[in-house]
C-alpha positions in Angstrom: 99.0 180.5 70.1 101.7 180.7 72.6 101.4 178.5 75.8 104.7 179.3 77.4 103.3 181.8 80.0 100.3 179.7 80.9 101.2 177.6 84.0 97.5 176.9 84.6 97.5 174.7 81.4 99.9 172.3 82.9 98.1 172.2 86.3 94.7 173.8 86.8 94.9 173.1 90.5 97.8 175.5 91.2 96.6 178.2 93.5 100.0 179.7 94.4 103.1 180.2 92.3 106.5 182.0 92.3 107.6 183.6 89.1 109.6 186.5 87.7 108.4 189.9 86.4 109.2 190.5 82.7 107.8 194.0 82.5 105.7 196.4 84.6 104.5 199.6 82.8 102.2 202.4 83.8 99.2 202.8 81.5 97.1 205.9 80.8 94.8 205.1 83.7 97.7 205.1 86.2 97.5 201.4 86.6 100.4 199.0 86.2 100.3 196.4 83.4 102.4 193.4 84.4 103.8 190.7 82.2 105.1 187.6 84.0 107.5 184.8 83.0 104.7 182.4 83.8 101.3 182.8 85.4 98.5 180.9 87.0 95.9 183.7 86.4 93.4 182.8 83.7 92.8 185.8 81.3 89.3 187.2 81.2 86.9 185.6 78.7 89.6 183.7 76.9 87.5 180.9 75.3 84.4 182.1 77.1 85.8 181.6 80.7 86.0 184.5 83.2 89.3 185.6 84.7 90.7 184.4 88.0 90.7 186.6 91.2 93.8 186.8 93.4 96.9 188.7 94.3 100.5 189.3 93.1 102.8 189.7 96.1 99.8 190.8 98.2 98.5 193.3 95.6 95.0 192.7 94.3 94.9 191.8 90.6 92.2 194.1 89.1 92.1 192.5 85.7 93.7 189.9 83.6 93.5 189.8 79.8 95.3 188.4 76.8 97.0 190.6 74.3 98.6 188.9 71.4 101.0 186.4 72.9 101.1 188.0 76.4 98.9 187.9 79.5 98.5 191.3 81.1 97.9 191.6 84.8 96.5 195.0 85.9 97.6 196.2 89.4 97.4 199.4 91.3 101.0 199.2 92.5 104.3 198.5 90.9 106.0 195.1 91.2 109.4 193.8 90.2 111.8 190.8 90.4 110.4 187.6 91.8 106.7 187.7 92.9 104.2 185.4 94.6 101.0 184.6 92.9 97.9 183.5 94.7 94.5 182.9 93.2 91.0 182.3 94.7 90.9 178.6 94.2 87.2 178.3 95.2 86.3 180.5 92.2 88.9 178.6 90.0 87.5 175.2 90.9 83.9 176.5 90.2 85.0 177.5 86.7 86.7 174.1 86.3 83.5 172.3 87.2 81.4 174.4 84.9 83.8 174.2 82.0 84.4 170.5 82.2 80.6 170.0 82.6 80.1 172.1 79.4 82.4 169.7 77.5 80.4 166.7 78.6 77.0 168.4 77.9 78.1 169.5 74.5 79.3 166.0 73.6 76.0 164.6 74.8 74.0 166.9 72.5 76.4 166.0 69.7 76.4 162.3 70.2 72.7 161.9 70.9 71.2 164.5 68.5 74.0 165.7 66.3 73.5 169.2 67.7 76.7 171.2 67.6 77.7 173.8 70.2 78.3 177.1 68.5 78.5 179.3 71.6 79.6 179.1 75.2 79.3 181.6 78.1 80.4 181.1 81.7 79.5 183.8 84.2 79.5 184.1 88.0 75.9 182.9 88.2 75.1 180.7 85.2 76.5 178.9 82.2 75.0 178.6 78.7 75.7 176.8 75.5 74.1 177.7 72.2 73.3 174.9 69.8 72.7 174.9 66.1 69.6 172.7 66.4 66.1 173.6 67.6 62.8 171.9 68.7 64.2 170.0 71.7 61.6 168.3 73.9 61.6 167.8 77.7 62.2 164.1 77.2 65.2 164.8 74.9 66.7 167.2 77.5 66.2 164.5 80.1 68.1 162.0 78.0 71.0 164.5 77.6 71.2 164.9 81.4 71.2 161.1 82.0 73.9 160.6 79.3 76.0 163.5 80.8 75.8 162.4 84.4 76.6 158.8 83.5 80.0 160.1 82.2 80.4 161.9 85.6 79.5 158.8 87.6 82.1 156.8 85.6 84.8 159.2 87.0 86.7 159.2 83.7 90.2 160.7 83.5 90.3 164.1 81.7 93.5 164.4 79.7 95.1 167.4 78.0 97.8 167.5 75.4 99.4 170.2 73.2 99.9 169.1 69.6 100.7 170.6 66.3 97.6 171.7 64.3 97.9 168.7 61.9 98.4 166.2 64.7 95.5 167.6 66.6 93.2 167.2 63.6 94.2 163.5 63.3 92.9 162.8 66.8 89.3 163.2 65.6 88.2 166.4 67.3 84.5 167.0 67.9 84.6 170.4 66.2 87.1 172.2 63.9 89.7 174.1 65.9 91.2 177.5 65.1 94.0 177.7 62.7 96.9 178.0 65.2 100.2 176.3 64.8 99.8 174.4 68.1 96.5 173.2 69.6 95.7 172.1 73.1 93.2 169.3 73.2 91.0 168.1 76.1 90.0 164.5 75.9 87.5 162.5 78.0 88.4 158.9 77.0 86.3 157.8 74.0 83.5 160.2 74.9 84.8 163.6 73.9 87.8 165.2 72.2 87.9 168.9 71.6 90.4 171.9 71.3 90.3 174.0 74.4 92.5 176.3 76.5 90.3 176.4 79.6 90.9 175.0 83.1 89.5 171.6 83.8 89.1 169.0 86.6 91.3 165.9 86.5 88.4 163.4 86.7 84.8 163.8 85.6 83.6 162.7 89.0 84.9 166.0 90.4 82.1 167.8 88.4 79.5 166.2 90.8 76.5 166.8 88.6 75.3 168.5 85.4 71.7 169.9 85.7 70.0 171.7 82.8 67.7 174.4 84.4 66.4 176.1 81.3 66.3 175.6 77.5 64.7 178.0 75.0 64.7 178.8 71.3 67.5 181.2 70.5 67.8 182.6 67.0 67.6 179.6 64.7 68.8 177.2 67.4 68.6 176.6 71.1 70.2 178.2 74.2 70.7 175.8 77.1 71.4 177.1 80.6 72.9 174.7 83.1 74.7 174.3 86.5 77.5 172.0 87.6 78.9 170.9 90.9 78.4 173.3 93.9 76.3 175.6 91.8 73.9 172.8 91.1 73.9 171.8 94.8 73.1 175.3 96.0 70.4 175.6 93.3 68.8 172.3 94.5 68.9 173.5 98.2 67.2 176.8 97.3 64.5 175.2 95.2 63.9 172.4 97.7 63.4 175.0 100.4 61.0 176.9 98.1 59.0 173.7 97.3 58.9 172.8 101.0 57.6 176.3 101.8 54.9 175.9 99.2 54.1 172.4 100.4 53.5 173.7 103.9 51.4 176.5 102.6 49.1 174.1 100.7 49.3 171.5 103.4 50.3 168.8 100.9 53.2 166.5 100.0 55.9 168.1 97.9 55.0 165.6 95.0 51.7 167.3 94.4 52.6 171.0 95.0 52.4 171.7 91.2 49.0 170.1 91.1 47.7 172.1 94.0 49.1 175.4 92.5 47.3 174.7 89.3 44.0 174.0 91.2 44.6 177.2 93.2 45.1 179.2 90.0 41.8 177.8 88.5 39.9 178.5 91.7 41.4 182.0 92.0 40.5 182.8 88.4 36.9 181.9 89.1 36.9 184.0 92.2 38.3 187.0 90.3 35.6 186.7 87.7 32.9 186.6 90.4 34.5 189.6 92.2 34.7 191.5 88.9 31.0 190.7 88.2 30.0 191.9 91.7 32.1 195.0 91.4 30.5 195.9 88.1 27.1 195.6 89.8 28.2 197.8 92.7 29.6 200.3 90.2 26.3 200.3 88.3 24.5 201.0 91.5 26.8 203.8 92.4 26.4 205.3 88.9 22.6 205.3 89.4 23.1 207.0 92.8 25.3 209.7 91.2 22.7 210.2 88.4 19.9 210.6 91.0 22.0 213.1 93.0 23.2 215.2 90.1 22.6 218.9 90.1 20.9 220.3 87.1 22.1 223.7 85.9 21.1 225.2 82.6 19.7 221.9 81.4 23.0 220.1 82.2 23.2 217.5 85.0 26.5 217.9 87.0 27.9 215.2 89.2 31.0 216.6 90.9 32.7 215.5 94.1 35.8 214.4 96.0 36.0 210.6 96.5 38.3 208.9 99.0 40.1 205.6 98.6 38.8 204.4 95.2 40.3 202.7 92.2 40.2 205.0 89.2 39.3 202.0 87.1 36.0 201.7 89.0 35.4 205.5 88.6 36.0 205.3 84.9 33.4 202.5 84.7 31.0 204.6 86.7 31.6 207.7 84.5 31.2 205.7 81.3 27.8 204.5 82.7 26.6 208.0 83.6 27.5 209.6 80.3 25.5 207.0 78.4 22.7 209.3 79.3 22.2 212.7 77.7 23.1 216.0 79.3 25.5 214.7 82.0 28.9 216.1 83.1 31.0 214.1 85.7 34.0 215.3 87.5 35.6 213.4 90.3 38.8 214.0 92.3 40.1 210.9 94.0 42.1 211.1 97.2 43.9 207.9 97.9 46.2 209.2 100.7 49.5 208.4 98.8 48.2 209.4 95.3 45.4 211.4 93.8 43.5 211.3 90.5 41.0 213.2 88.4 38.5 212.0 85.9 36.1 214.1 83.8 33.4 212.9 81.4 30.5 214.3 79.4 27.6 212.9 77.4 28.0 212.5 73.7 25.4 215.2 73.0 27.4 217.8 74.8 30.5 219.6 73.6 32.2 221.3 76.6 36.0 221.7 76.4 36.7 219.2 79.2 40.3 218.7 77.8 41.0 222.3 78.7 39.3 221.8 82.2 41.5 218.6 82.7 44.6 220.5 81.7 44.1 223.2 84.4 43.2 220.6 87.1 45.9 218.1 86.3 48.5 220.9 86.5 47.5 221.4 90.1 47.8 217.7 91.0 50.9 217.3 88.7 48.9 214.5 87.2 49.8 212.5 84.1 47.3 210.7 81.9 45.1 211.2 78.9 41.9 210.7 77.0 39.6 212.5 74.7 36.9 215.2 74.9 34.4 212.7 76.1 36.3 211.1 79.0 39.8 212.0 80.3 41.7 211.0 83.4 45.1 211.3 85.1 47.0 210.5 88.3 49.4 212.6 90.4 51.0 212.9 93.8 49.9 216.3 95.1 47.4 214.9 97.6 47.8 218.2 99.5 46.1 220.0 96.7 43.0 217.8 96.2 40.6 220.5 97.5 42.3 223.2 95.3 41.9 220.9 92.3 38.2 220.4 93.1 37.6 224.1 93.4 39.2 224.7 90.0 37.1 221.9 88.5 33.9 223.6 89.8 35.0 227.1 88.6 36.0 225.8 85.2 32.6 224.2 84.7 30.8 227.4 85.9 29.1 225.6 88.8 
């Protein structure tokens, strides 16, 4: 791997730089691809790290990527001769915090549990590492966090060095490097030593904090999501605000919010069961009322009407209760202001073609649903055609 163009490897803190244009060519998308003598722009997803944002002589850099031994800068305008490079250092420093924090976290998992990092992804919102080990407990994760943050508190110097492949191997790297002739190593005293071409802080204290926010089984190993530095601070602020809001809602101290939420869930579950039981009784009463008021025609009892503001689940329960009796046909069109439904049912001793009736009525309501020739239902949006649907229902059933 060639390092000659990468000024950011010598100094990750460079946010402006003067350099010369080697080439500027127009690509098939009418964009200019620029190669510079040296650059402070980090190429996109090189080693799992996102690209830098910024400008070249005031022109926005739309993309930066690595192609063989060159770094390509994509611009909408042509540039030549000497140019001024400026990067968004807030974003760069964020990446430095996350990437250096990842090294510390990976070394903690390796040193404490011999878990090797086999994947790394840094995005604008979160960072993850994939480990080759599974079955981590909450206590184990806590130990990793304590170990990692102790390294941060000790404010250890992070050193980088470019060596030949053989010399790099001799330094005792945490993981085997790629087979390049030259290797850049990133070393944190006696804690960690690994090959890496990313941007890093000078001292571990600049990372601020490493906080694991999620860990889960991933394939045969574990995926760990974490935040460092300012990201961790903002996450803490947001979560603290949420906890305080919950604390105020439950009129309790923040330390017992979780306990109160669990009690609320249990109480709410009991109330839902009670409400469900009462609703079933109400539905049974309504089913009896529909039975008592059904119209008998040619030895079949018909219960047909338009019902306003009802849950179709309740109506299905009512219909199922009614058709437990012989010789009953039910047909209800439900008007819920912003939606409408139809449900049709018949007793098991009858064999009317209610699927055909439903098809004709659902077409009017533009309803979607399904069922069988004993009970069928659907919901649509044509509230303006509820009366038309009901008239069709009556005519189809020869009432």
